[in-house]
C-alpha positions in Angstrom: 37.9 144.0 113.1 40.1 145.6 115.8 41.4 148.2 113.3 37.8 149.0 112.2 36.8 149.5 115.8 39.8 151.8 116.4 39.0 153.8 113.3 35.4 154.3 114.5 36.5 155.5 117.9 38.9 157.9 116.2 36.2 159.4 114.0 33.8 159.8 117.0 36.5 161.5 119.0 37.3 163.9 116.2 33.7 164.8 115.8 33.3 165.6 119.5 36.4 167.8 119.4 35.0 169.8 116.5 31.7 170.2 118.3 33.3 171.3 121.6 35.8 173.8 120.3 33.8 175.4 117.4 30.4 176.9 116.8 29.6 173.9 114.6 26.1 173.1 116.1 25.0 176.8 115.7 26.4 177.1 112.2 26.8 173.7 110.6 27.9 175.2 107.3 26.5 175.0 103.8 27.8 173.2 100.7 26.4 173.6 97.1 27.8 171.8 94.1 26.4 172.7 90.7 27.2 170.8 87.5 25.1 171.7 84.5 21.5 171.2 85.3 22.4 169.2 88.4 22.9 170.7 91.9 23.9 169.0 95.2 23.1 170.8 98.5 24.0 169.7 102.0 25.4 170.9 105.3 29.1 170.4 106.1 28.1 168.2 109.1 26.1 165.9 107.0 28.9 165.6 104.5 31.4 164.8 107.1 29.2 162.1 108.7 28.4 160.6 105.3 32.1 160.4 104.4 32.9 158.7 107.7 30.2 156.2 107.2 31.3 155.4 103.6 34.9 154.9 104.8 33.8 152.6 107.6 31.6 150.6 105.2 34.6 150.3 102.9 36.8 149.0 105.7 34.1 146.5 106.7 33.7 145.3 103.2 37.5 144.7 102.9 37.4 142.8 106.1 34.5 140.6 105.0 36.3 139.8 101.7 39.4 138.8 103.6 37.3 136.4 105.6 35.9 134.7 102.6 39.2 134.7 100.7 39.8 131.0 99.5 43.6 131.4 99.9 43.2 132.3 103.5 41.1 129.1 104.0 43.7 127.1 102.2 46.5 128.4 104.5 44.4 127.7 107.6 43.7 124.2 106.3 47.4 123.6 105.9 48.1 124.7 109.5 45.4 122.3 110.7 46.9 119.5 108.5 50.3 120.2 109.9 48.9 119.6 113.4 47.5 116.2 112.3 50.8 115.3 110.7 53.0 116.3 113.6 53.2 112.7 114.9 54.2 111.2 111.6 56.8 113.8 110.9 58.4 113.0 114.3 59.5 109.6 112.9 62.2 111.3 110.8 63.3 113.3 113.8 63.3 110.1 116.0 65.2 108.2 113.3 67.9 110.9 113.2 68.2 110.9 117.0 68.4 107.1 117.0 71.2 107.3 114.4 73.2 109.6 116.5 72.8 107.3 119.5 74.0 104.4 117.5 70.7 102.5 117.4 71.2 101.5 113.8 68.2 99.2 113.3 65.7 101.6 115.0 67.2 104.5 113.0 66.8 102.7 109.7 63.2 101.6 110.4 62.1 105.1 111.6 63.8 106.9 108.7 62.2 104.6 106.1 58.8 105.0 107.8 59.1 108.7 107.6 60.1 108.8 103.9 56.5 109.7 102.8 56.1 112.5 105.3 55.1 116.0 104.0 58.6 117.4 104.7 60.6 114.3 104.0 63.4 114.5 101.4 66.7 112.9 100.4 68.1 113.2 103.9 65.8 110.3 105.0 67.4 108.0 102.5 70.9 109.2 103.0 70.7 108.7 106.7 69.0 105.4 106.3 71.8 104.3 103.9 74.4 105.1 106.7 72.3 103.1 109.2 72.2 100.2 106.7 75.9 100.3 106.3 76.4 100.0 110.0 74.0 97.1 110.0 76.3 95.5 107.3 73.4 95.4 104.8 75.0 96.6 101.4 71.9 95.9 99.4 69.8 98.1 101.7 72.1 101.1 101.5 72.6 100.7 97.8 68.8 100.8 97.3 68.5 103.9 99.4 71.2 105.7 97.3 69.6 104.6 94.1 66.3 106.0 95.3 67.9 109.4 96.0 69.4 109.5 92.5 66.1 108.6 90.9 63.8 110.9 92.9 66.0 113.8 93.8 68.2 114.8 90.8 69.7 117.8 92.7 71.0 115.4 95.4 72.6 113.0 93.0 76.1 114.2 93.6 75.7 113.9 97.4 74.4 110.4 97.0 77.4 109.6 94.8 79.8 110.9 97.5 78.0 108.8 100.2 78.3 105.8 97.9 82.0 106.3 97.5 82.5 106.6 101.2 80.5 103.5 102.0 82.4 101.5 99.3 85.7 102.5 100.8 84.6 101.6 104.3 83.4 98.2 103.0 86.9 97.4 101.7 86.0 97.9 98.1 88.5 100.6 97.2 88.6 99.8 93.5 84.8 100.4 93.2 85.1 103.5 95.3 87.8 104.9 93.0 85.5 104.4 90.0 82.7 106.2 91.8 85.0 109.1 92.8 86.3 109.4 89.2 82.8 109.7 87.8 81.9 112.3 90.5 85.0 114.5 89.8 83.6 115.4 86.4 80.8 117.4 88.1 82.0 117.9 91.7 85.1 120.0 91.6 87.5 120.7 94.5 85.3 119.2 97.1 87.5 118.7 100.2 85.6 115.7 101.5 85.9 114.0 98.1 89.6 114.8 97.8 90.2 113.4 101.3 88.4 110.2 100.4 90.4 109.9 97.2 93.6 110.2 99.3 92.5 107.2 101.4 91.5 105.2 98.4 94.9 105.7 96.8 96.5 104.6 100.0 94.3 101.5 100.2 95.2 100.6 96.6 98.9 101.6 97.0 98.7 104.0 94.1 101.7 106.0 95.3 102.2 107.9 92.0 98.6 108.9 91.9 98.7 110.0 95.5 101.7 112.1 94.9 99.9 113.8 92.0 96.9 114.5 94.3 98.9 116.3 97.0 98.9 119.8 95.5 95.1 119.6 95.2 94.8 118.4 98.8 96.9 121.3 100.0 95.3 123.9 97.8 91.7 123.1 98.9 92.6 122.7 102.6 91.8 119.0 102.7 94.9 118.4 104.8 97.4 120.7 106.5 101.1 121.3 105.8 102.2 118.8 108.5 100.0 116.1 107.0 101.3 116.9 103.5 104.8 116.4 104.8 103.8 113.1 106.5 102.2 111.9 103.3 105.3 112.7 101.2 107.5 110.8 103.6 105.0 107.9 103.6 105.1 107.8 99.8 108.9 107.8 99.9 109.0 105.0 102.4 106.6 102.9 100.4 108.7 103.3 97.2 111.7 102.3 99.2 109.8 99.2 100.3 108.9 98.5 96.7 112.6 98.7 95.6 113.8 96.5 98.5 111.1 93.9 97.9 112.6 93.2 94.5 109.3 93.3 92.6 111.3 92.9 89.4 112.2 89.2 89.6 115.0 89.6 87.1 117.1 91.7 89.5 119.6 90.1 91.8 120.7 91.5 95.2 123.5 93.5 93.6 121.2 95.2 91.1 118.5 95.8 93.8 121.1 97.3 96.1 122.2 99.6 93.2 118.7 100.8 92.7 118.2 101.4 96.5 121.5 103.3 96.6 120.6 105.6 93.7 117.1 106.2 95.1 118.6 107.2 98.5 121.2 109.5 96.9 118.4 111.4 95.0 116.3 111.7 98.2 115.9 115.2 99.6 118.2 116.1 102.5 115.3 116.3 104.9 114.5 112.6 104.2 118.1 111.5 104.6 118.1 113.3 108.0 114.9 111.5 109.1 115.7 108.8 111.7 112.8 106.6 110.7 113.6 106.8 106.9 117.3 106.3 107.5 116.7 103.3 109.7 114.3 101.9 107.0 116.9 102.4 104.3 119.7 100.9 106.4 117.7 97.7 107.1 116.8 97.3 103.5 120.3 97.8 102.4 121.6 95.2 104.9 119.2 92.6 103.5 120.7 93.1 100.1 124.3 93.0 101.4 124.8 96.7 101.6 126.2 97.0 105.1 128.6 99.7 104.1 125.7 101.7 102.5 123.7 101.3 105.7 126.7 102.5 107.8 127.3 105.5 105.6 123.6 106.6 105.9 123.7 106.3 109.7 127.0 108.2 109.9 125.6 111.0 107.8 122.7 111.7 110.2 124.6 111.0 113.4 127.2 113.5 112.3 124.5 116.2 112.4 121.9 115.1 114.9 122.2 112.4 117.6 119.6 109.6 117.4 119.7 106.8 120.0 117.8 104.4 117.9 120.4 104.7 115.1 123.5 104.3 117.2 122.2 100.9 118.4 121.5 99.8 114.8 125.0 101.0 113.9 126.5 98.6 116.5 124.9 95.5 115.0 125.9 96.1 111.3 127.7 93.0 110.1 130.8 94.6 108.5 133.5 92.4 110.1 136.6 94.0 111.7 136.3 97.7 110.9 138.5 99.8 113.0 137.4 103.0 111.2 133.9 102.6 112.6 135.2 101.9 116.1 137.4 105.0 116.0 134.5 107.1 114.7 132.2 105.8 117.5 134.9 106.6 120.1 135.0 110.2 118.7 131.3 110.4 119.3 131.9 109.1 122.9 134.1 112.1 123.6 131.0 114.3 123.2 128.6 111.9 124.9 130.6 110.0 127.5 127.8 108.4 129.4 125.4 107.5 126.6 124.3 103.9 127.3 123.4 103.1 123.7 126.7 104.3 122.4 128.6 102.4 125.0 126.7 99.2 124.0 127.5 99.8 120.3 131.2 100.4 121.2 131.3 97.1 123.0 129.8 95.3 120.0 132.3 97.0 117.6 135.1 95.8 119.9 133.8 92.3 119.6 133.9 92.5 115.8 137.5 93.6 116.1 138.2 90.9 118.8 139.1 93.4 121.5 137.6 91.2 124.3 138.8 93.2 127.3 137.8 96.6 125.8 134.4 95.1 124.9 133.9 94.0 128.5 134.7 97.5 129.8 132.2 99.1 127.4 129.4 96.7 128.3 130.0 97.3 132.0 130.1 101.1 131.5 126.8 100.8 129.6 125.2 98.9 132.5 126.5 101.4 135.0 125.0 104.3 133.0 121.6 102.6 132.5 121.1 98.9 133.0 119.7 97.4 129.9 118.8 93.9 128.8 121.0 94.0 125.7 124.1 95.0 127.6 123.6 92.3 130.3 123.0 89.7 127.5 126.1 90.7 125.6 128.3 90.7 128.8 126.8 87.4 129.9 127.7 85.8 126.6 131.2 87.3 126.6 132.0 86.2 130.2 130.7 82.6 129.4 133.3 82.5 126.6 136.0 84.0 128.8 135.4 81.0 131.2 133.7 83.1 133.9 130.5 81.1 134.4 129.4 82.5 137.7 129.6 86.1 136.5 128.0 85.1 133.2 125.0 83.5 135.1 124.6 86.7 137.2 124.3 88.9 134.1 122.1 86.3 132.4 119.7 86.5 135.3 119.6 90.2 134.9 119.0 89.9 131.2 116.0 87.6 131.7 114.7 89.9 134.4 114.8 92.9 132.1 113.5 91.1 129.0 110.3 89.8 130.6 108.2 90.6 133.7 108.9 88.4 136.7 106.4 85.5 137.1 103.8 85.8 139.9 104.2 83.6 143.0 101.9 80.6 142.1 101.7 77.0 143.4 103.9 74.5 141.5 103.9 70.7 141.4 106.3 68.9 143.8 109.5 67.4 142.4 110.1 63.6 143.0 111.8 63.1 146.3 111.5 66.6 147.5 108.9 68.4 149.6 106.3 70.5 147.9 107.2 74.2 148.0 104.7 76.2 149.9 102.4 78.4 147.9 100.8 81.7 148.8 98.4 81.6 151.8 94.9 80.6 150.9 
């Protein structure tokens, strides 16, 4: 209607301009059209006005047809219907907001109430399934996922991924693994699915399968290079645990130690230079009577990189009188003269070689460098056996003080025949 009004004004303005700047009123012109026996005569002014009227009638007719167009009425009806459905649609929105706030029961109820809304879809059921999982209602979230798979075929793979995640979180890794394996036939190289498969293999202790999965995890960006290295070390440590646990009941300690030794020798150099893995191997070797193997592994890493945790373990290895180890530790002392852990281990090595006076000196030096419970305890025990009870009790008190926090000052019952000690002021 606005455009028709504008066109009318434009036609009137054009006519006025023609009248003002030409001799149109005095000489309106003449038009004759002859075709066979038919002739058409008119003035140019009349023809112009007639064409303008026809054009305006044409525009008005188009406008009227647009008004009565049924599709326009249908779209208008939809807009009106959307206004009436605004409140019901908000249940889905409110349910999603309740889910993010952690109101699981409200979220589930609102999302299920909104499942029949005009714009509802699989997201309603998927979010409701997560809320049901948080409510510890496995039947509810299973029903939600089954509904998605039945009603929304295009969202079937997403429902499967959610099911696998929820099964894993509900401590059912074997069922989660089955769900993942069925999904991997259609869902390829999905980082979320690969990350979930990694955790499921860890839960099931499938170390061989986890190792096979690592290239895919790295290739698809599911984990970074540092995490890949951590996983490889974790797999190595778990295999070391498996060998040390003696899962093959037919193996005795000697055979188990032999397998441990061979496994460690074949390990990459970076693993044999890892303090955590070296300590793990040394402790397993000790349990199978492999003190010499444990000592060799520790000496290998300490010769290249100093590790305080390993030098303390080195001092407690039960290898009897071994002067070679004592001499090697004293060579390390020339490079680290005030290391308290090394001094403690030297004192213990001296005890194994029955060098009582030298052991006492090393324990005292360790305490002077940094007072520690172990050094006080070892020195107290040594002094007690050297018939120096007063000095032994002094170091024993220090040992107890460092091992545990001092007790608070609290009222105590009176001893028989003695006055009750005063407690803190009330």
